[in-house]
N, C-alpha and C positions, 0 to 999 in steps of 0.2 A: 904496788902502787899505794901510797898512803891515802888515807881517807881525808876528804876535804871539809873545811869549815865553810858554813854558809852564813851570811848576814841574816838576821831575823828581822821581820817586819811585823807591824801590828795588824789588826783586822781591817785597817784601811789602807794597807800597803806602804805605810811610812816606816823607814828604818828606825829600829829601836836602839841601835848602838851595841846590841848584843850579838854574839855569834854562837853557833853550835855545830857539832858534827852532823854531816848529812844524814847518817843513820839514825841519830837521835831526833833530828827534825822529822823524819818519816815515822819513827816509832812513837813519838809523843804528839804528832799532829801540830808541829810548830810552823807558823807561817814563814815562807821564804819566797824568793823570786826565781823565775825561769824565763828563758827566751825561746821562742819557736820561730824558725825561719822556714818559709815556704818558697821553694824554687819553682818557678812557673815559666811557661812558654805558650805561645800560640802555635798550633799545628793544624793546618788546613782549616783555619777559622775557628778552631775549638781550643779553649783554654785547658791546659794540662798542668798537673803538679808532678814533681818528681817524688815518687814514693820509694820507700826503702824497707827492706826486711832487716829488723834489728838483730843484733848478735844474740846467740843463744846464751851468752854469758851475762847479758844485761840484768840488772837488779829488778827493774820493772818492765813488764811486757816483753820478756825474752822471746826471740824467734818470731815475733809478730811484725806485721807490716804497719808502717806509719806514713803519714803524709807530710811531716815536718821534721826538720833537723833542729838541733839546739841542745840546751842543757841548763844546768843550775848556775845562778850567779854566785860565784865564789866570794868568800870574805874579802872585802877590800876592793872588789872589782866593780866597775860601772856596768850598766846595761850594754853600752857600746863596746866596752872591752870584752865582755862575754860573747857578744855576737861575733866579733873578729876572731877570738880564740876558738870558739866552737865551730865556725865554718872552716877554719883551717885544720883543726884537729879531726873533725868528723868526715870532711869531704875534700880536704887538701886544697881548698880554694881561698886565695887571699883576695879579700874584697875591700872596698871603701864604704864607709858608712853612707856617703852620699849616693851610692848605688841602690840603697834600700828604699823601699816604699814602707812608710810607717803604717802599721795596722792598728789593731785595737788592743786594749789591755783587758784582761779577764781575770776575775777572782774565781779560783777553782777550789772548792771545799770538798775534798775527798775524805774528810774526817781525819784519817791519819796522814794523808798527803795534801797539805794545804799550800797552794801556790798562787802567787800573783804572776800571771803569764803576760809577757810582752810579745806581741806578734809583729813580724816583719815579713816583707815579700821581696824576693830577688828575681828579676828577669834573668833567665839563663838560657841563652840561645846557642851556646857553644856545644861542641861534641862532648859526650859523656866521658871520653878518654882524657879530658882535661881534669877530671875529678880523680882523687885517690882516696882510698879507704884503708889507711895504715894503722888506725888506732884500734881496730878489731870491733868497732861498734856497729858496722854495717856489713851485711852479708851480700846483698845485691840491691840494685836500683831498677826502677821501671817507670817510664812516663805513663800517666793515666789521666784521662779526662775526669772531671768531677762526676759525670754520670757513671763511668766505669768504676770509680772508687766507691760510689754509693751502692752500685749493684754488687760489688765484691764484698763490701761490709755487710750488706743485707744477707747475702747467701753464705758467706763464710766468716761470720762475725767473730768466731773464736780465734781467728788468726790475724785479727786487726786490733791495733791499739786506738785507732781513729774512731771517734764517736760521730754519728750522723748529725746531731745537732750542731756540733762544732764545725763539721765539714760545711754545712749549709751557711753558717755564720762567716766562715772564711771565704766561701765562694761569693756571697753577697758583698762582703767588705772589699775583697780584691777587685771585683768587677766595678764597684762604685769608684774605685780609685784610679782605674786605668781607662775608664770610658771616655 
């Protein structure tokens, strides 16, 4: 698979008109965009997120559990195009933009990994067998409540890519939008 180019953004998230290889973006700490899509459902009155164990072949956080799906916004792609392509590639789900709940935007400065993250939520009440994991990015999935995720992250933080402060932000944001 050839390496992808990403559009660069400035420190305020505005497109600069420049592009760079993904590996260079990460190596040099160049600002770029990503999308995070959280699949959720209500189960017995409790909100749950579909978590997944990332492939052991992933560049970042291999073999770790995560609470969102998504990826990098490739050169020339819009946020919406990335959402559609990433949900189809990662979980085999064809969705419509109108089905999404728009979340928050977050600036993440990980020094060498600098991202503008666009968060979206998707209500998924179908059976998990409707999903397919053909691109090798996902090993397994599991529905978990926010409390279960928090407990797991606290007790086994080394196998989670999810950060508690972000989990709390997602929970608060999602609950405010579906209340």
